[in-house]
C-alpha positions in Angstrom: 45.2 78.4 30.6 42.7 75.8 29.2 43.2 73.8 26.3 39.6 73.7 23.8 40.9 70.7 21.9 41.3 68.9 24.7 38.0 69.7 26.3 36.2 68.7 23.5 38.3 65.7 23.2 37.7 64.7 26.5 33.6 65.3 25.9 33.4 63.6 22.7 35.9 59.9 23.7 32.4 60.1 27.0 29.5 61.2 24.4 30.5 58.4 21.9 32.0 55.9 24.1 29.7 55.4 27.5 26.7 54.9 24.8 28.9 52.6 22.2 29.7 50.5 25.8 26.2 50.3 27.1 25.4 49.0 23.5 27.4 46.6 22.9 27.4 45.4 27.0 31.4 46.2 27.3 31.5 48.0 31.4 35.3 47.6 30.8 35.4 50.5 28.3 33.6 52.6 31.4 36.7 50.9 33.6 38.9 52.6 30.9 37.4 55.9 30.4 37.6 56.3 34.7 41.2 55.7 34.4 41.5 58.2 32.0 39.7 60.8 33.5 41.3 59.9 36.8 44.7 60.4 35.2 45.0 63.7 34.9 46.0 64.0 38.8 49.5 62.0 38.2 52.8 63.0 36.7 51.2 62.1 32.9 47.4 63.1 32.2 46.9 59.7 30.0 43.8 62.3 28.4 46.4 65.3 26.6 49.0 62.3 26.3 45.7 60.5 23.1 45.3 63.9 22.4 49.1 64.4 21.4 49.3 60.8 19.8 46.5 61.5 17.5 47.8 64.7 16.4 45.0 66.8 18.0 46.5 70.1 18.1 46.4 72.5 20.9 43.3 75.5 20.7 45.1 77.5 24.7 42.7 79.8 26.0 43.1 82.2 28.6 40.8 80.5 31.2 41.1 79.1 34.5 41.2 75.6 34.4 40.4 74.8 37.8 36.4 74.5 37.2 37.3 72.2 34.0 39.3 69.8 36.7 36.4 70.0 39.1 34.1 68.9 36.9 36.7 66.5 35.2 37.3 64.9 38.7 33.3 64.4 39.2 33.0 62.7 36.3 35.6 60.3 36.9 34.5 59.6 40.6 31.0 58.9 38.6 32.2 56.8 36.4 34.3 55.1 39.4 31.0 54.6 41.3 29.8 53.1 37.8 32.4 50.8 37.8 31.9 49.9 41.7 28.5 48.9 40.8 29.8 46.2 37.8 31.7 45.0 40.0 29.2 44.5 42.8 26.1 43.4 40.2 24.0 46.1 40.0 24.8 47.0 36.4 21.4 48.8 35.5 22.6 51.5 38.2 26.3 51.4 36.7 25.2 52.5 33.4 23.0 54.6 34.7 25.8 56.9 36.5 28.1 56.4 33.2 25.2 57.6 31.3 24.9 60.0 33.7 28.1 61.2 32.1 28.2 61.1 28.7 24.7 63.2 29.2 26.7 66.2 30.6 29.5 65.6 28.7 27.4 65.7 25.0 25.4 68.6 26.9 29.1 70.7 27.4 29.7 69.5 24.1 27.0 70.8 21.6 26.4 74.0 24.2 29.0 75.1 26.1 27.4 74.3 29.6 29.8 72.9 31.8 27.2 71.8 35.2 30.2 70.4 36.3 31.7 74.1 36.0 28.8 75.4 37.8 28.8 73.2 40.6 32.2 74.6 41.0 31.6 78.4 40.8 28.4 77.6 43.5 31.3 76.1 46.1 33.4 79.2 45.8 30.8 81.7 46.0 29.0 79.7 49.1 32.3 79.5 50.8 33.3 83.4 50.3 29.7 83.7 51.8 30.8 81.6 54.5 33.9 83.5 55.0 36.4 80.8 54.5 37.9 82.3 51.0 
C-alpha cells in the first residue's frame, strides 16, 4: 500500500528545492535531497520522517509501491551522480542531471505520469517476455 501524500511530498520537495538551489548556486541542497531519497533503503526513511514531523497526514492508496520505489531510486542515482559531478568540478552537467530529476518530479506532480514507474513496468514486461519471471 502506498501513501499518496508521501509521493506528492517527495515530488514537491524536488520540484521546489532543486531550482531554488540552482538559482542560489547551492549544490549541497542536491546532496541533502540525495540522502533523503536514498534513505528509503535504510531502516528509517528520512523523507517519511520529515513528512511526519511536518504533520502531513497519510493518504493510503491501494497500489503497488514498487514502481514508485524504483522511480525514487533512479532519481536518487541521478542526484548522486549530480553531486559527484559537482565534486569533480563539472557543475553544469551536475545541475543538468538535478534539473532532469526536478522536471520529472514536476511532471508526475502535475499530470500523474511517472516516467520511473513507466520504466519499471517496461522492464518487468521485457523480463517476462524473456522468460525470467
